[in-house]
C-alpha positions, 0 to 999 in steps of 0.5 A: 633301524630295523635294516641295521639290526637285521644286518648285524644278526646276519653277520652274527649269524654267519660269523657263528657258522664260519666258526663252527666249520672251523672248529669242525675242521680243527677237530679232525686235525687234532684227532690225526695229530694224536694218532701214532705214526705207523712205521714199517721197517720194509726189508725186515717187515712187509705190510700185508694189504687188506683183502679189498685192497685193489691197488696196482699189481693186484691181480 
């Protein structure tokens, strides 16, 4: 009897933890969905990289 209760408790704990991780992932997704897209009209506007940018051809 106690073994069954322990298994049910472990299952509930695992389910709660899984739901918490799914909620964290969805919060990141919805945060990115709320942001407005950044569009640069390339020939007319140049994107200025930050001083710390060390990408290709940065020298």
